[in-house]
C-alpha positions in Angstrom: -18.5 -23.9 48.8 -20.9 -21.2 47.8 -19.4 -18.8 50.4 -16.2 -19.4 49.0 -17.1 -18.5 45.4 -18.9 -15.5 46.7 -15.8 -14.4 48.5 -13.7 -15.0 45.2 -16.1 -12.6 43.3 -16.0 -10.1 45.7 -11.9 -10.2 45.8 -12.1 -10.1 41.9 -12.2 -6.6 41.3 -9.4 -5.6 43.8 -7.4 -8.4 42.4 -8.0 -6.9 38.5 -7.2 -3.6 40.1 -4.1 -4.5 42.0 -3.0 -6.3 38.8 -3.4 -3.3 36.9 -1.3 -1.2 39.5 1.3 -3.9 39.2 1.4 -3.6 35.3 1.7 -0.3 35.3 4.7 0.1 37.9 6.4 -3.0 35.4 6.2 -0.1 32.7 7.4 2.6 34.5 10.4 0.9 36.1 10.7 -1.3 33.2 14.7 -0.4 33.0 15.3 -1.1 36.7 13.8 -4.3 36.8 15.5 -5.6 33.8 14.2 -8.3 31.0 15.0 -11.2 33.2 12.9 -10.7 35.9 10.1 -10.2 33.3 11.0 -13.2 31.7 10.6 -15.1 34.9 7.0 -14.3 35.3 4.6 -17.5 34.3 3.6 -17.3 30.5 -0.2 -16.0 31.1 1.0 -13.4 33.2 3.4 -12.0 30.5 0.6 -12.4 28.0 -1.6 -10.0 30.2 0.9 -7.7 30.6 2.2 -7.1 27.0 -0.7 -4.7 26.3 0.6 -2.4 29.3 4.1 -1.9 27.7 5.5 1.2 25.7 6.5 0.4 22.1 10.5 0.3 22.9 9.6 -2.5 25.9 7.7 -4.4 23.5 10.5 -4.1 20.9 13.0 -5.1 23.4 11.1 -8.4 24.8 10.0 -9.4 21.4 13.0 -11.7 20.4 13.3 -13.6 23.8 9.5 -14.0 24.2 9.3 -15.3 20.7 11.9 -18.0 21.6 9.9 -18.7 24.5 7.1 -19.5 22.1 5.1 -16.1 23.3 4.1 -13.9 20.4 3.9 -10.0 21.3 0.7 -9.8 19.0 -1.5 -8.8 21.4 0.7 -5.6 22.8 0.8 -4.3 19.1 -2.6 -5.0 18.5 -3.5 -3.2 21.8 -1.3 0.2 20.2 -3.4 0.1 17.4 -6.5 -0.1 19.0 -5.3 2.9 21.4 -4.3 4.9 17.9 -7.4 3.9 15.7 -10.0 3.9 18.4 -12.1 1.0 19.8 -14.2 0.6 16.4 -11.7 0.1 13.8 -11.3 -3.2 12.5 -7.9 -4.6 12.8 -7.0 -7.2 10.2 -3.6 -8.5 11.1 -3.0 -12.0 12.2 0.8 -12.0 13.2 2.8 -10.1 15.4 5.1 -9.1 12.8 2.3 -7.4 10.7 0.9 -5.7 13.4 4.6 -4.3 14.6 4.9 -3.3 11.0 1.6 -1.0 11.0 2.3 0.4 14.1 6.0 1.6 13.3 4.5 2.8 9.8 2.3 4.9 11.2 4.3 6.6 13.9 7.6 7.0 12.6 6.6 9.7 10.2 5.0 11.7 12.8 7.3 11.6 15.5 10.3 12.1 13.0 8.9 15.2 11.7 7.2 16.4 15.2 3.2 16.0 13.8 0.9 15.0 16.3 -2.3 13.4 17.7 -4.0 12.3 20.5 -1.8 9.1 21.0 1.7 10.6 20.7 0.3 13.6 22.7 -0.7 10.7 26.0 2.9 9.0 25.1 5.0 11.6 23.7 7.5 11.0 27.0 8.2 7.2 25.7 8.2 8.4 21.3 10.3 11.8 21.4 13.3 9.4 21.9 16.0 8.4 19.8 15.6 4.7 21.1 11.9 4.9 19.7 13.1 6.4 16.2 15.9 3.7 16.0 13.2 0.8 16.7 10.9 2.2 14.3 13.8 2.7 11.4 14.5 -1.5 12.1 11.4 -2.2 11.0 10.0 0.0 8.6 10.5 -0.1 4.7 9.0 3.4 3.3 10.4 6.8 4.2 8.4 9.6 3.2 10.4 12.9 2.6 8.8 16.2 3.4 10.8 19.0 2.3 9.2 21.7 4.0 10.2 20.3 7.4 14.1 21.2 7.0 15.1 20.5 10.7 14.4 16.7 11.1 16.2 16.1 7.5 19.0 18.4 9.0 19.3 16.4 11.9 20.2 13.3 10.0 23.4 15.1 8.7 24.3 16.0 12.3 23.0 13.9 15.5 21.0 11.7 13.7 23.8 10.6 11.3 23.3 7.2 12.7 19.8 6.7 12.0 20.7 7.6 8.7 23.1 4.7 8.4 20.6 2.7 9.4 17.7 3.8 7.3 20.1 3.2 4.5 19.9 -0.7 5.2 16.5 -1.0 5.9 14.5 1.4 3.6 13.2 -0.5 0.5 10.8 2.6 -0.5 11.5 6.4 -0.7 8.6 8.8 -1.5 8.8 12.4 -2.2 5.6 14.0 -0.8 6.7 17.9 -1.8 8.0 19.7 -4.4 11.3 20.4 -4.4 12.9 24.1 -5.0 16.4 23.3 -6.5 17.1 27.2 -6.0 17.2 27.0 -2.1 20.2 26.2 0.1 17.9 24.2 2.2 17.2 21.9 -0.6 20.3 20.3 -0.9 19.6 18.1 3.0 16.9 16.7 1.2 19.1 15.7 -2.1 21.5 14.8 0.0 19.3 12.3 2.4 17.6 11.4 -1.5 21.2 10.2 -2.5 22.2 8.2 0.6 18.9 6.3 0.4 18.6 5.8 -3.6 22.4 5.5 -4.0 24.2 4.1 -1.0 21.0 2.5 0.0 19.1 -0.5 -1.1 15.7 1.5 -1.6 14.9 0.3 -5.2 10.8 2.2 -5.3 10.4 5.5 -5.7 7.0 7.2 -5.3 6.8 10.7 -6.4 3.7 12.4 -5.1 4.6 15.9 -6.5 4.0 17.3 -10.3 7.7 18.4 -10.7 9.4 17.7 -13.8 12.8 18.7 -13.0 12.7 17.3 -9.8 11.7 13.8 -11.5 14.2 14.4 -13.8 16.9 14.7 -11.0 15.4 11.5 -9.5 15.7 9.4 -12.8 19.3 10.8 -13.5 21.7 7.9 -13.6 19.6 5.5 -11.7 19.0 3.2 -14.6 18.3 5.4 -17.6 21.1 6.4 -20.0 19.3 9.8 -20.7 20.5 12.9 -19.5 17.5 15.8 -19.5 18.8 19.3 -20.8 17.2 21.4 -18.4 18.8 19.5 -15.3 22.3 19.2 -17.2 22.1 23.1 -17.2 21.3 23.0 -13.4 23.8 20.4 -12.6 26.7 22.3 -14.3 28.9 19.8 -15.2 32.5 21.5 -15.7 32.2 23.6 -12.3 30.8 20.4 -10.8 34.5 18.5 -11.5 35.9 22.0 -9.7 33.7 21.7 -6.6 34.2 17.8 -6.3 38.2 18.5 -6.4 38.0 21.4 -3.9 35.6 19.4 -1.6 37.9 16.2 -1.0 41.6 18.3 -1.2 41.0 21.9 -1.1 39.0 24.7 -0.2 40.4 27.4 -2.0 38.5 26.8 -5.3 35.1 26.7 -3.7 34.0 29.8 -5.7 33.7 27.3 -8.4 30.5 25.1 -7.1 28.1 24.5 -9.6 24.2 25.0 -9.6 21.5 27.7 -10.0 21.9 31.1 -9.0 19.8 31.8 -5.9 19.3 34.3 -2.9 19.6 32.2 0.3 19.9 34.7 3.0 16.7 33.5 4.8 17.5 29.5 4.6 20.6 30.2 6.7 18.9 30.2 10.5 19.3 26.3 10.9 21.7 25.5 7.6 24.0 22.6 8.7 27.5 23.2 8.4 29.9 20.3 7.7 33.3 20.6 9.3 34.9 19.6 5.9 33.2 22.5 4.4 33.6 25.6 6.7 35.9 27.5 4.2 33.4 26.8 1.2 30.7 27.7 3.1 32.2 30.9 3.7 32.6 31.6 0.6 29.0 31.1 -0.1 28.0 33.2 2.4 29.8 36.4 0.6 28.3 34.6 -2.5 24.7 35.0 -1.1 25.2 38.3 0.6 26.0 39.7 -3.0 23.0 38.2 -4.2 25.2 35.5 -6.6 25.8 32.2 -5.0 25.9 29.3 -7.1 24.0 25.7 -5.1 24.9 22.4 -6.1 22.7 19.5 -6.8 24.7 17.2 -8.1 24.4 14.1 -5.7 28.0 13.1 -5.6 29.3 16.3 -5.1 26.8 16.7 -2.0 28.0 13.9 -0.8 31.4 14.7 -0.2 29.9 18.2 1.2 27.6 16.3 3.9 30.5 13.8 4.9 31.6 14.7 8.5 35.3 15.5 8.9 36.0 12.5 11.2 33.7 10.0 8.8 35.4 7.3 6.7 36.6 8.7 3.3 33.8 9.1 0.8 35.4 7.7 -2.4 33.4 7.3 -5.5 29.8 7.3 -4.6 27.4 4.6 -6.4 24.5 5.0 -8.6 21.3 3.3 -7.6 18.9 1.6 -9.8 15.2 2.1 -9.5 13.0 -0.7 -9.8 9.4 0.7 -9.0 8.4 3.9 -10.1 5.2 5.4 -9.4 4.1 8.7 -10.2 1.0 9.9 -8.0 0.7 13.2 -10.2 1.4 12.6 -13.8 0.9 15.6 -15.9 1.7 16.0 -19.6 4.9 17.9 -18.2 6.0 14.8 -16.2 5.0 12.4 -18.8 7.5 14.1 -21.4 10.3 13.4 -18.7 9.5 10.0 -18.3 8.9 9.4 -22.1 12.5 10.2 -22.8 13.9 8.3 -20.3 12.0 5.0 -20.5 13.4 3.7 -23.9 16.7 2.7 -22.2 15.2 2.4 -18.3 16.4 -1.0 -18.9 16.3 -2.1 -14.7 12.9 -0.7 -14.3 10.4 -3.4 -13.4 7.1 -1.8 -12.4 5.4 1.5 -13.8 2.6 3.1 -12.2 1.1 6.2 -13.3 -1.9 8.4 -11.6 -2.9 11.5 -13.0 -6.1 13.2 -11.0 -7.1 14.4 -14.6 -8.0 12.0 -17.3 -5.0 11.5 -19.7 -5.3 12.7 -23.0 -5.1 10.0 -25.6 -2.4 12.1 -27.7 -0.1 11.4 -24.2 -1.2 7.8 -23.8 -0.1 7.0 -27.5 3.3 8.9 -26.8 3.5 6.5 -23.6 2.7 3.7 -25.7 5.8 4.6 -28.3 8.2 5.2 -25.9 7.1 1.6 -24.0 7.3 0.1 -27.6 11.2 1.1 -27.8 12.0 -0.3 -24.3 10.3 -3.5 -25.2 12.0 -3.8 -28.6 15.7 -4.2 -26.0 16.4 -7.6 -25.0 17.5 -6.1 -21.6 14.1 -4.6 -20.8 12.6 -5.6 -17.5 9.3 -4.1 -17.2 6.8 -6.6 -16.4 4.3 -4.6 -14.5 2.4 -1.5 -15.6 -0.5 0.4 -13.8 -2.1 3.5 -15.7 -5.1 5.6 -14.4 -7.1 7.1 -15.7 -7.6 6.0 -19.3 -10.0 8.0 -21.8 -10.9 5.2 -23.6 -11.2 1.2 -23.3 -9.6 0.9 -26.7 -6.5 2.2 -25.3 -5.6 -1.2 -23.2 -4.8 -3.1 -25.8 -2.7 -0.5 -27.5 -0.9 -0.6 -24.2 -0.5 -4.3 -24.2 0.6 -4.4 -27.8 3.2 -1.7 -26.9 4.3 -3.7 -23.9 4.4 -7.3 -24.8 6.4 -8.6 -22.1 4.2 -7.3 -19.2 2.7 -9.7 -16.9 0.3 -7.4 -14.9 -1.7 -4.6 -16.1 -3.9 -2.2 -13.9 -6.0 0.4 -15.6 -8.7 2.9 -14.7 -11.1 4.5 -17.3 -13.3 6.8 -17.5 -14.8 8.4 -20.7 -15.2 12.4 -20.7 -18.3 12.6 -23.1 -20.9 9.8 -23.2 -21.0 8.5 -26.9 -17.4 9.6 -27.7 -15.3 6.7 -28.9 -11.9 6.7 -29.9 -10.5 5.8 -33.4 -6.9 4.9 -33.3 -4.2 7.0 -35.4 -3.5 3.1 -36.8 -5.5 0.6 -37.4 -4.8 -2.6 -35.4 -4.0 -5.2 -37.6 -5.9 -9.0 -37.3 -2.2 -10.6 -36.4 -2.1 -8.0 -33.4 -5.7 -9.1 -32.4 -4.7 -12.8 -32.2 -1.1 -12.6 -30.6 -0.6 -14.0 -27.4 -0.2 -12.5 -24.2 1.8 -13.2 -21.4 -0.6 -11.2 -18.9 -0.9 -13.6 -15.6 -2.7 -10.6 -13.6 -5.4 -7.9 -14.9 -7.4 -5.7 -13.1 -9.6 -3.0 -15.3 -11.8 -0.4 -13.5 -14.4 1.3 -15.6 -16.5 4.6 -14.9 -18.2 4.5 -18.7 -22.3 4.5 -19.1 -21.5 1.7 -21.5 -18.5 -0.5 -22.0 -17.2 -2.2 -25.0 -17.3 -5.7 -23.6 -15.3 -6.9 -26.9 -12.1 -5.4 -25.9 -12.1 -6.8 -22.5 -13.1 -10.5 -24.3 -10.6 -9.7 -26.9 -7.8 -9.4 -24.2 -9.0 -12.4 -22.0 -8.9 -14.4 -25.1 -5.1 -13.4 -25.8 -4.2 -14.4 -22.1 -4.4 -18.0 -21.6 -2.0 -17.6 -18.7 -3.9 -15.1 -16.6 -4.5 -16.4 -13.0 -5.5 -13.0 -11.5 -8.9 -10.9 -12.6 -10.3 -7.8 -11.1 -13.3 -5.7 -13.4 -15.1 -3.0 -11.5 -17.9 -1.1 -12.6 -18.5 -2.2 -16.4 -21.8 -1.6 -17.2 -23.1 -2.9 -20.9 -26.0 -1.4 -23.3 -29.5 -2.5 -22.2 -30.1 -6.0 -22.6 -26.7 -7.2 -22.5 -25.7 -9.6 -20.4 -22.4 -10.3 -18.6 -22.9 -13.6 -19.5 -20.7 -13.1 -22.4 -17.6 -12.3 -20.1 -18.5 -15.2 -17.9 -18.5 -17.5 -20.8 -15.0 -16.3 -22.5 -13.6 -16.8 -18.9 -14.7 -20.6 -19.0 -13.5 -20.9 -22.7 -10.2 -19.3 -22.5 -8.6 -18.6 -19.0 -8.3 -22.2 -17.2 -5.6 -21.2 -15.0 -7.8 -18.6 -13.3 -6.9 -18.6 -9.8 -8.0 -15.4 -8.5 -11.5 -13.6 -9.8 -12.8 -10.1 -8.2 -15.9 -8.8 -9.9 -17.0 -5.8 -8.7 -20.4 -3.5 -9.2 -21.0 -5.7 -12.2 -24.4 -7.0 -12.4 -24.6 -11.3 -12.4 -28.0 -11.4 -11.3 -29.0 -13.1 -15.0 -26.0 -15.6 -15.1 -26.2 -18.0 -12.6 -25.6 -20.8 -15.2 -22.5 -19.3 -16.2 -21.6 -18.6 -12.8 -22.1 -22.6 -11.9 -20.2 -23.4 -15.2 -17.3 -21.4 -14.0 -16.8 -22.6 -10.7 -16.8 -26.4 -12.5 -13.9 -25.1 -15.1 -11.4 -23.3 -12.9 -9.8 -24.1 -9.8 -10.6 -21.0 -7.9 -8.7 -20.3 -4.9 -9.7 -16.4 -4.5 -13.7 -15.7 -5.3 -15.0 -12.3 -5.1 -18.6 -11.0 -6.1 -19.0 -7.6 -4.6 -22.1 -5.5 -5.2 -23.0 -7.6 -8.0 -26.7 -7.8 -7.2 -26.6 -11.5 -7.6 -30.2 -12.1 -6.2 -31.8 -9.0 -7.6 -33.5 -10.8 -10.4 -33.7 -14.4 -8.6 -37.2 -15.4 -8.7 -36.6 -17.9 -5.4 -33.6 -16.5 -3.7 -33.1 -19.0 -1.3 -32.8 -21.6 -3.7 -30.7 -20.0 -6.1 -28.2 -19.7 -3.3 -28.3 -23.0 -2.4 -27.1 -24.3 -6.0 -24.6 -21.6 -5.9 -23.4 -22.9 -2.4 -23.4 -26.5 -3.9 -21.3 -25.3 -6.4 -18.6 -23.7 -4.6 -18.6 -26.8 -1.9 -17.1 -28.4 -4.6 -14.1 -26.2 -5.7 -11.9 -27.5 -2.6 -9.3 -25.1 -3.6 -11.5 -21.9 -2.5 -9.9 -20.4 0.7 -11.6 -16.6 0.1 -15.1 -16.0 -0.7 -16.4 -12.3 -0.4 -20.0 -11.9 -1.2 -20.5 -8.3 0.2 -23.0 -5.7 -0.5 -25.4 -8.2 -2.4 -28.5 -7.5 -0.2 -28.0 -11.2 1.5 -30.2 -10.3 4.5 -32.0 -13.2 5.9 -30.6 -15.8 3.0 -27.5 -15.7 5.0 -28.3 -18.6 6.4 -28.0 -20.6 3.7 -24.1 -20.1 3.6 -23.6 -21.8 6.6 -24.0 -25.1 4.3 -20.6 -24.2 3.1 -19.2 -26.4 5.7 -21.8 -29.5 5.9 -21.8 -32.6 4.5 -18.6 -35.1 4.3 -16.8 -32.7 2.2 -16.7 -29.4 3.7 -15.7 -26.0 2.0 -12.0 -25.1 2.9 -13.0 -21.6 2.7 -11.2 -19.6 5.4 -12.3 -16.0 5.0 -15.8 -15.1 4.5 -17.0 -11.5 3.8 -20.8 -10.7 4.4 -20.3 -7.2 5.0 -22.9 -4.7 3.9 -25.6 -7.4 3.2 -28.2 -5.7 5.7 -28.2 -8.8 8.3 -30.2 -8.2 11.1 -29.0 -9.4 14.4 -32.1 -12.4 14.5 -30.4 -13.2 11.2 -27.0 -13.3 12.3 -28.0 -15.5 15.2 -29.6 -18.4 12.9 -26.5 -18.2 11.2 -24.7 -18.7 14.1 -26.8 -21.7 15.0 -26.1 -23.2 11.8 -22.5 -22.6 11.6 -22.1 -24.3 15.1 -23.7 -27.3 13.9 -21.4 -27.6 10.8 -18.4 -26.0 11.9 -15.6 -24.8 9.7 -12.8 -27.4 9.6 -10.5 -24.2 10.0 -10.7 -21.0 12.0 -13.0 -18.8 9.9 -12.2 -14.9 9.2 -15.6 -13.6 8.9 -16.2 -9.9 7.9 -19.5 -8.5 9.1 -18.9 -4.8 8.9 -21.6 -2.5 8.2 -24.4 -4.9 9.0 -27.1 -3.5 11.3 -26.2 -4.4 14.5 -27.6 -1.8 16.4 -31.1 -2.9 15.8 -30.7 -5.0 18.4 -27.4 -4.7 19.8 -28.5 -7.7 22.5 -29.2 -10.0 20.1 -26.3 -9.1 18.0 -23.8 -9.7 21.1 -25.5 -12.9 21.5 -24.9 -14.0 18.0 -21.2 -12.5 17.9 -20.5 -14.7 21.4 -21.2 -17.6 19.4 -19.3 -17.3 16.8 -16.3 -16.3 18.7 -14.7 -19.9 19.7 -14.4 -20.9 15.9 -14.1 -17.5 14.3 -11.8 -14.2 13.7 -14.5 -11.7 13.2 -14.1 -8.2 11.8 -16.9 -6.1 13.3 -17.0 -2.3 13.9 -19.5 0.1 15.8 -21.4 1.2 12.9 -24.4 3.5 13.1 -26.8 2.1 10.3 -29.4 4.7 11.3 -27.2 7.5 9.7 -27.1 6.0 6.6 -29.3 4.9 3.8 -28.5 1.2 4.2 -32.4 0.6 5.2 -33.5 2.2 2.0 -30.9 1.2 -0.6 -31.1 -2.8 0.9 -34.7 -3.4 0.6 -35.1 -1.6 -2.8 
């Protein structure tokens, strides 16, 4: 028996090498072999093969393998690891999540001709119509990059079937660069936007740039009844009608095309020439030579212009509706365009505004007035509002009073000058202070030396239906405590299911935390960077009290105590799963807690004694495992049978973790 075992060990490296050679051959000759030949393999061998296949091969095999009960997740995760590197944590639990992430990351890169190391290694398998087609079936967001004209032009020519597919799949459209409405190449980008937003199913729009007239074009006819005067001048309604007739019936009146004057001779090198517009273009070229060409930006005219001669009749173009709008660079000019459109923007459900500079209070008050006008209509649909960065905490209630139907609010606040406070132009009444709000989700991220806690607690008291709360960075005057915040939650927010307190000092709030755990049926609890143990005289005993209270919350499935300097006290957390009624936590985050390898090993021993009833996702990132790699690996090995581990190759000596975690 000993000789036989030794012979097996000696053959094993060769067998592994031979298997890899066979897998590479399958990848290379996949088309010749056919799907059925692969499906005839034993299931364990198919699972070993998956990480060796290309993206298109995985996509082709997935439906049939799923029917056999075989998941392709390992193949997609293998691709992600190859793309992101071995130290990248992949926190994706299903094959669809992993597949979508692969396609999302690669589609934009390949479509626009960008590159990275992964693309260079796999260019033969990626630079193909079949990959773009497979990815387009999976992705939900399309990013428009106007500086790269040829890829967009291809969607009006040889890649038109891809555009048809994107119409049916894309839910969200992003505009990443400014669009110059005076250039002929711009028409291609506007046409693609029209197809996705008006003919397609996209209802979400993300604008990454500060360009008011382009924002007006994007909003025009897609929900609001307002017509921007500047855009109206650019559109040129009378001449637009003339070109519409010319495009559908006769090219003789092409000189009536509408738009802005421009010199576009430099844009003619790769200009698409739809066959339906040959005469139109010849006239336009003459106009360009004289420097007096007129370019249309009317989406319906563009649709007729770019329709191929052998394609179906265009007919009347529909207008899409924007349900979710996000403006990533919202300056005062863009805000003025938006404020004009908002009062009649009845289909808008979600609005996100972000400015790299702090909003002026006058801009925020102007926004509040238009939100108030919108809310006064029974047709208003707006329920989600996100704004950053506000100059004062007091503006939170003003925005909520202006939008009484909002159920989800996300705000970020940064005070410019210490001690500067906000004085409302119109004093708020006692009635508005007491009126109930339908708020269900609230996120407040603060960057202030001191926060007026009264504003936050007032909103909480007015929001009895609140289910999700996230507060970050809230600092109080010296001598004050966050216990008032927790007490308000206990008294007013009994429906709270998810609580996330981040960078909020809770070291003197253990009694209130214990009461809160008894008062609310929490499902998610996150105390990240809350200095929990900082003032506890007996840290282990205090943590035991917290664990005992957590065990009684049967609804809790997610617990995060990241960045709280747990260190050796982490072992106490294993008691969560002890006794006859173990906790139902499925996800535990103890990252950034300066847990040494020996301490993790002890935690692993205790957790093996009190095994979680469900598979536990355990986040161990940014703990100094490199201080004793062998012990750390032993601990990891003991945890793997019942944990999904999130770890990375973090080098602790490159940071101040030692100093900070022991202060």
